[in-house]
VOGU-3710 file (C-alpha; in Angstrom, 3 decimals, decimal comma):
1> xxxxxxxxxx> -9,645/30,839/-23,797  -6,748/29,071/-25,296  -6,615/25,665/-26,919  -4,601/22,846/-25,435  -3,640/19,267/-26,139  -5,996/17,822/-23,541  -9,521/17,163/-24,841  -12,136/16,754/-22,093  -14,733/15,294/-24,470  -12,440/12,356/-25,205
11> xxxxxxxxxx> -12,017/11,586/-21,512  -15,617/11,424/-20,338  -16,852/8,138/-18,936  -20,635/7,684/-18,952  -22,597/4,569/-18,064  -25,679/5,226/-20,198  -24,912/7,949/-22,793  -27,670/9,673/-24,741  -27,795/9,739/-28,520  -28,429/13,042/-30,289
21> xxxxxxxxxx> -32,115/12,213/-30,815  -32,562/11,105/-27,206  -30,865/14,265/-25,975  -33,165/16,412/-28,127  -36,335/14,680/-26,901  -35,238/14,903/-23,258  -34,292/18,550/-23,562  -37,534/19,439/-25,352  -39,607/17,742/-22,664  -37,800/19,580/-19,871
31> xxxxxxxxxx> -38,008/23,033/-21,477  -41,630/22,873/-22,665  -43,808/22,973/-19,569  -46,376/25,044/-17,722  -44,499/28,228/-18,586  -45,837/28,161/-22,133  -49,382/28,558/-20,778  -48,364/32,026/-19,558  -46,989/33,147/-22,915  -50,296/34,830/-23,920
41> xxxxxxxxxx> -50,004/36,873/-20,710  -46,467/37,820/-21,731  -47,784/39,054/-25,088  -50,324/41,155/-23,184  -47,401/43,090/-21,698  -45,413/43,291/-24,942  -47,956/43,562/-27,752  -48,025/41,393/-30,836  -44,955/42,669/-32,693  -43,032/43,384/-29,508
51> xxxxxxxxxx> -43,801/39,890/-28,232  -42,482/38,169/-31,342  -39,282/40,229/-31,435  -38,561/40,049/-27,713  -39,311/36,318/-27,508  -36,659/35,738/-30,169  -34,199/38,028/-28,385  -34,818/36,480/-24,951  -34,479/32,940/-26,287  -31,264/33,891/-28,075
61> xxxxxxxxxx> -29,957/35,448/-24,855  -30,743/32,315/-22,828  -29,088/30,004/-25,339  -26,079/32,281/-25,721  -25,649/32,291/-21,946  -25,955/28,504/-21,756  -23,468/27,970/-24,556  -21,100/30,385/-22,838  -21,452/28,531/-19,539  -20,855/25,112/-21,097
71> xxxxxxxxxx> -17,792/26,393/-22,966  -16,476/27,703/-19,651  -17,075/24,310/-18,041  -15,231/22,574/-20,884  -12,359/25,085/-20,610  -12,147/24,499/-16,858  -12,074/20,759/-17,485  -9,275/21,220/-20,030  -7,185/23,272/-17,628  -7,674/20,727/-14,839
81> xxxxxxxxxx> -7,197/17,793/-17,219  -10,423/16,056/-16,249  -13,264/14,782/-18,399  -16,008/16,855/-16,816  -16,437/19,620/-14,244  -19,901/20,518/-13,015  -21,295/24,025/-12,590  -20,298/24,587/-8,908  -16,777/23,205/-9,436  -16,366/25,437/-12,483
91> xxxxxxxxxx> -17,399/28,455/-10,421  -14,900/27,594/-7,699  -12,057/27,081/-10,166  -12,797/30,124/-12,325  -12,994/32,439/-9,316  -9,792/30,937/-7,883  -7,851/31,889/-11,025  -9,567/35,238/-11,495  -8,773/38,653/-9,999  -7,724/38,814/-6,341
101> xxxxxxxxxx> -11,101/40,122/-5,241  -12,691/36,947/-6,626  -10,230/34,435/-5,198  -11,283/35,069/-1,601  -14,876/34,049/-2,327  -14,192/31,130/-4,678  -15,408/28,453/-2,242  -18,431/30,523/-1,298  -19,672/30,969/-4,870  -19,604/27,205/-5,394
111> xxxxxxxxxx> -21,943/26,752/-2,421  -24,059/29,652/-3,671  -24,547/27,934/-7,049  -25,644/24,723/-5,317  -28,146/26,644/-3,196  -29,538/28,588/-6,181  -29,923/25,420/-8,278  -31,674/23,621/-5,419  -34,073/26,510/-4,807  -34,759/26,955/-8,534
121> xxxxxxxxxx> -35,504/23,291/-9,170  -37,538/22,999/-5,999  -39,613/25,953/-7,205  -40,040/24,447/-10,669  -41,145/21,122/-9,210  -43,631/22,780/-6,867  -45,139/24,743/-9,771  -45,551/21,617/-11,902  -46,833/19,565/-8,979  -49,505/22,092/-8,016
131> xxxxxxxxxx> -50,410/22,726/-11,664  -51,065/19,030/-12,314  -52,961/18,653/-9,036  -55,205/21,651/-9,742  -56,202/20,327/-13,153  -56,811/16,817/-11,836  -59,025/18,375/-9,178  -60,974/20,329/-11,804  -61,616/17,157/-13,794  -62,567/15,307/-10,629
141> xxxxxxxxxx> -64,995/18,048/-9,579  -66,713/17,991/-12,983  -66,868/14,270/-13,755  -66,427/12,423/-10,435  -66,845/14,228/-7,113  -65,574/17,274/-5,258  -62,116/16,741/-3,777  -59,639/18,500/-1,498  -56,702/20,040/-3,374  -54,265/18,978/-0,658
151> xxxxxxxxxx> -55,339/15,362/-1,013  -54,932/15,549/-4,791  -51,440/17,071/-4,346  -50,507/14,155/-2,093  -51,798/11,604/-4,627  -49,917/13,288/-7,498  -46,751/13,304/-5,404  -47,033/9,593/-4,654  -47,620/8,800/-8,328  -44,508/10,777/-9,282
161> xxxxxxxxxx> -42,205/9,054/-6,779  -41,332/6,083/-9,039  -40,180/8,478/-11,779  -38,123/10,476/-9,275  -36,230/7,314/-8,353  -34,915/6,816/-11,902  -31,301/8,014/-11,866  -30,348/7,640/-15,521  -31,734/10,030/-18,150  -31,448/7,181/-20,663
171> xxxxxxxxxx> -34,269/5,302/-18,928  -36,496/8,397/-18,947  -36,323/8,881/-22,723  -39,472/6,799/-23,473  -41,400/8,832/-20,899  -40,044/12,055/-22,435  -41,233/11,011/-25,909  -44,705/10,136/-24,605  -44,832/13,392/-22,642  -43,818/15,433/-25,690
181> xxxxxxxxxx> -46,587/13,859/-27,759  -49,171/14,499/-25,041  -47,967/18,071/-24,490  -48,209/19,020/-28,153  -51,568/17,302/-28,516  -52,774/19,343/-25,547  -51,370/22,539/-27,035  -53,158/21,783/-30,309  -56,412/21,253/-28,405  -55,960/24,592/-26,611
191> xxxxxxxxxx> -55,163/26,313/-29,915  -58,400/24,890/-31,321  -60,349/26,791/-28,675  -58,227/29,915/-29,109  -58,778/30,209/-32,861  -62,559/29,958/-32,503  -64,072/33,419/-32,832  -60,838/35,357/-33,212  -61,422/39,129/-33,039  -59,812/41,631/-35,391
201> xxxxxxxxxx> -56,040/41,662/-34,993  -56,054/45,435/-35,408  -57,681/45,745/-31,981  -54,564/44,403/-30,271  -51,531/46,407/-29,217  -48,375/45,972/-31,252  -45,904/47,292/-28,655  -45,659/47,513/-24,827  -47,650/50,266/-23,125  -44,671/51,321/-21,004
211> xxxxxxxxxx> -41,090/50,302/-20,269  -41,986/48,711/-16,921  -43,975/46,021/-18,731  -40,837/44,745/-20,478  -39,206/43,137/-17,374  -42,464/41,287/-16,621  -42,497/39,953/-20,183  -38,844/38,917/-19,918  -39,477/37,129/-16,624  -42,330/35,074/-18,100
221> xxxxxxxxxx> -40,326/34,149/-21,202  -37,302/33,195/-19,107  -39,494/30,918/-16,993  -40,965/29,353/-20,137  -37,581/28,914/-21,853  -34,764/28,355/-19,397  -33,971/25,206/-17,429  -30,311/25,490/-16,505  -29,938/22,288/-14,534  -31,515/20,105/-17,222
231> xxxxxxxxxx> -29,626/21,782/-20,058  -26,355/21,022/-18,264  -27,402/17,480/-17,335  -28,306/16,563/-20,917  -24,959/17,806/-22,224  -23,136/15,880/-19,513  -24,868/12,611/-20,484  -24,484/12,834/-24,275  -22,445/10,287/-26,187  -21,231/13,112/-28,477
241> xxxxxxxxxx> -21,298/16,262/-26,303  -19,404/18,288/-28,907  -22,586/18,251/-31,014  -24,578/19,917/-28,248  -23,228/23,415/-28,955  -22,970/25,591/-32,053  -25,466/27,062/-34,502  -26,686/23,607/-35,540  -26,191/21,916/-32,170  -28,859/20,094/-30,170
251> xxxxxxxxxx> -29,295/23,043/-27,809  -29,826/25,566/-30,616  -32,225/23,320/-32,539  -34,297/22,688/-29,436  -34,309/26,410/-28,621  -35,522/27,199/-32,143  -38,340/24,664/-31,803  -39,339/26,015/-28,383  -39,136/29,637/-29,551  -41,480/28,989/-32,503
261> xxxxxxxxxx> -43,903/27,145/-30,199  -43,878/29,965/-27,638  -44,451/32,623/-30,300  -47,370/30,813/-31,944  -49,017/29,972/-28,628  -48,478/33,392/-27,064  -49,590/35,244/-30,198  -52,798/33,219/-30,612  -53,656/33,431/-26,909  -53,312/37,213/-26,774
271> xxxxxxxxxx> -55,106/37,617/-30,104  -58,060/35,581/-28,809  -58,420/36,925/-25,262  -56,614/40,288/-25,354  -56,315/42,117/-22,028  -58,663/39,585/-20,413  -56,018/36,881/-20,613  -55,394/35,092/-17,296  -52,058/34,065/-15,774  -52,576/30,650/-17,393
281> xxxxxxxxxx> -54,534/30,533/-20,635  -56,302/27,368/-19,460  -58,273/29,568/-17,042  -59,780/31,376/-20,030  -60,915/28,129/-21,628  -64,509/27,021/-21,104  -64,480/24,802/-18,011  -67,254/22,602/-19,204  -65,328/21,575/-22,306  -61,820/20,652/-20,700
291> xxxxxxxxxx> -24,007/33,836/-13,065  -22,552/32,413/-16,173  -20,946/35,677/-17,261  -18,969/35,942/-14,030  -17,444/32,537/-14,759  -16,207/33,636/-18,190  -14,821/36,910/-16,815  -12,643/34,962/-14,372  -11,619/32,274/-16,878  -10,543/34,973/-19,339
301> xxxxxxxxxx> -8,623/36,883/-16,661  -5,256/35,366/-17,543  -5,909/35,414/-21,296  -7,701/38,236/-23,053  -10,990/40,086/-22,903  -10,788/40,788/-26,625  -10,242/43,994/-28,561  -11,076/47,003/-26,393  -12,155/44,482/-23,703  -15,486/43,957/-25,445
311> xxxxxxxxxx> -16,015/40,552/-23,820  -15,656/42,100/-20,357  -18,151/44,891/-21,050  -20,533/42,461/-22,765  -20,592/40,143/-19,758  -21,014/43,029/-17,319  -24,028/44,271/-19,304  -25,544/40,767/-19,248  -25,031/40,572/-15,484  -26,665/43,978/-14,971
321> xxxxxxxxxx> -29,594/43,027/-17,219  -30,116/39,687/-15,483  -29,902/41,285/-12,027  -32,447/43,942/-13,001  -34,887/41,342/-14,336  -34,401/39,205/-11,189  -34,959/42,101/-8,790  -37,890/43,631/-10,654  -39,542/40,253/-11,209  -39,158/39,354/-7,531
331> xxxxxxxxxx> -40,530/42,754/-6,532  -43,539/42,280/-8,813  -44,227/38,771/-7,475  -43,986/39,895/-3,827  -46,170/42,937/-4,531  -48,862/40,787/-6,164  -48,815/38,297/-3,276  -49,215/41,112/-0,744  -52,120/42,562/-2,720  -53,813/39,164/-3,094
341> xxxx> -53,538/38,069/0,526  -54,007/41,441/2,188  -57,613/41,447/0,987  -58,422/38,197/2,769
//
């Protein structure tokens, strides 16, 4: 990707830009969620040493992919001489200037990105919504009265509506800070229970039992780490978006913080509960107590893929790896659902 005189960062117009600190707090809140409660389960599939190493590798892969995507979006903006191009528009443009086989489907891939983002975020929201409702119901059953989960889901949804109506990330920063404090206080409380009565660490596996456990681990870590739409939205709303990328950028610092949190939480959870760990570690607690690469390939089509085309082969390998994880993870989820509901 070549350099030009036009600088997209200097031509962005934002109503309510985020400072670096505000961007970090917003990004941290959006990445740390219910996925971290499944990290002990991920360590069950990877072992202690394997879990630490692969969590670092998976997080690095996610952040590398995001940085690559954002650089492609900035490059597309530079070529079109606009301040900002979103993900779907970048896909359309990059495919339109890529090889002939890609130009015919350029409009289609833009729609495909919109559909994938909508489905992904709808799925994330459903997971969080149900998760919150289930735990409110558990508290209600213990301390108040028995309640219907569907009614609790409806109440949680109504309570969330005011927050959904806020359009500017700037206005959500105070809520993000409060949420981050509450999340880490909750994680500390869970860790308190996990470190009580820890068994011998030598009893736990250090590495995965077989190769088929690795994709399951990767899928859990990806769910706990990645949030494409939010990562792009935060960068788009920053007052100094150039500071979002790089080794010491906001994205990398947040990823480092999240990676350390995931490792500590996953390691302690597996150490405490071993192979008896549930899908969410809260279940084990005592109840009475509580496409990116395709974009770069096309954008580089008229320039260079690097010495011996290493960038091309690197992106193809990432696409193959991501497709394998997607297909195997989907297969595993469908298989588990069939097994669970076929018995009823």
